[in-house]
N, C-alpha and C positions, 0 to 999 in steps of 0.2 A: 078837492084840495089842490091849489095851484102853488107851484114853486118856480114861477117864471124867473125871478131874480136869482134863484139859487143855481140855475143851470148855466150861468154866465161865465164861469171860470173853472179851469182845470184844477186850481188850487182848492176849490170847494170839496174835491174828492178827499182831501186830507181830513176834512171835518166829518166825513163818513167813515173812512177806513182806519184812521188812527184809533178812535175809540172802539171800533168793531174789532180790530186786530188785538188791541189790548185786552178786551173782554174775552176773546177766544183764547189768547195765551193764558190769561189768569184762570179761566175755567179749567183748562187742561192742566196747567202747572199745579194748582191747588187741589185738583181732583186726583192727582197721582200720589202713590206711596212709594217709598224706597228712594235710594240715591241714584240708581242707574237702571237701565233696561237693556234687555237682550234683543238684538235684531233677529237672530236665528232661534227658532224654537228648540233646536237641539242643544243649545247652551243654557236653557232655562233651568232653574232649580226645582220647579214644580215637575214631579215625576210624570204626570199625565202629558204635559207639553213636551217633555224630553223624549218620551216614548214616540210621540208623533214624528219627531225628527224634523228634518227639512231645513231649508235655507230661506233667507229673506228675499232672495232674488226674484222668485215668482211673484211675490207680493209687491216688490218694488216695481216690477214691470207693469203691473196693473195701475199703480199710482202714477208712474211716469207716463204711461199711455194716456191716462185721463188728463194729466197736466199738459201734455203735448197737444191733445185735441182742443183744450180750452185756449191754449196759446195760439194755435192756428186760427181758430174761429174768432178770437179777439183781434188778431192782426187783420183778418179779412173784414171784420166790422169797421175797424179804423180806416181801412182802404175804401170801404163803401162810403163812409162819412166824408172823407176827403174828396172822393170822386164826385159826390153830389154837390158839395160846396164849391169845388173848383170847376165844375162842368160848364162848358160854353153852350151846350145843347139846351133847348127849351124844356124846362121841367115845370111841372105844376108849381106856380108861385107859392101856393099855400104849403105844399109838401116841402119845397126847398126852404121856405122860411122856418118851418117847424124843425127841420134838420139843423139849420143854422143856429137856432135857439138852444137846442139840446146838445149839439156836437161837443162843446168844450167839456162838459161834465161826463158825457158818455165816453168820449175819447180818453179822458182821464181814468175812468173806471176800467176800460179795456187795457189801457197802457199799464195801469197798476196791476191788473190781472197778469199781464205778461211778465212784469218785473218780479212780482211775488212768486209766481210759479217757476220762473227760471231760478230764482234764489232757492226755492224749495228743492228743485232738481240738483242744484249744485251742493247744497248742504247735505242732502241725502247721500250723494256720491262720496263726498269728502268724509262724512262721519261714518259711513259704512266701511269705507276703506280703512279708516283709523281703527274701527272696531275689529275688523278682520285681522289686523296686524298686532292687536293687543293680546297678550298671553291670557289675561284674566277676562277679557271681553267686558270690561267695566267702564269703557270710555263714553258710552252713550248715556250721559247724565240726564237727570230729570229735566233740567232747563233746555238741553238740546232737543229732547223728545218734544217738549212743549213748544219750542220755537219752530222746529221743523213742521210739526202738525199744524200749528197756527198759521204758518206761511201758506201751507197747502189749502187749508180751509178758507182763509181770508182771500186768497187768490181766486178760489172757486166762487166765493160769495161776491167778490168784485165782478166776476164774469156774469153771474146771474143778475146782479143789480144793474149792470150795464145794459143788458137786454131788456130787463123790466122797465127801466127808465126810458129807453129808446122806444119800446112798444107803447108805453103810456103816452108819450108825446106824439108819436106818429099816427096812432090809431084812435085817438080820442075824437069825438064829434066836433 
């Protein structure tokens, strides 16, 4: 299956990520019950979770570390693409041509990954801070949970799609 014309513009990324992000948000939002969610297990109304106690921060660190890794690798991949395209050194013409064909879409996917995961990190920090300073701990509404989670998942999916698309074009016969 060939998508040569599809890889020609960064804007084609929107045709992939907007429906994907909308689907992820919808699946999460409509799969949830209740009006709000607790970040910290110790605030949960379920006695089993309340007995476990604990804070959200160890969980947040895992999520944030994964997001930071994907952001770093995405930035490195964009730098790789730019260095191949802008290089004055002789590179295999076939390889350079393949990179040139796929670079706009792949750079868009990696750039979107960076933007989505930075947004994920920001909303997690803001909404957790808001949650911590709320007496009832009821500020983390269902839509916030769905949006935060969908930003993270869509960012990671964009990261994976970027590498899959790049590998597909670079390593095909």
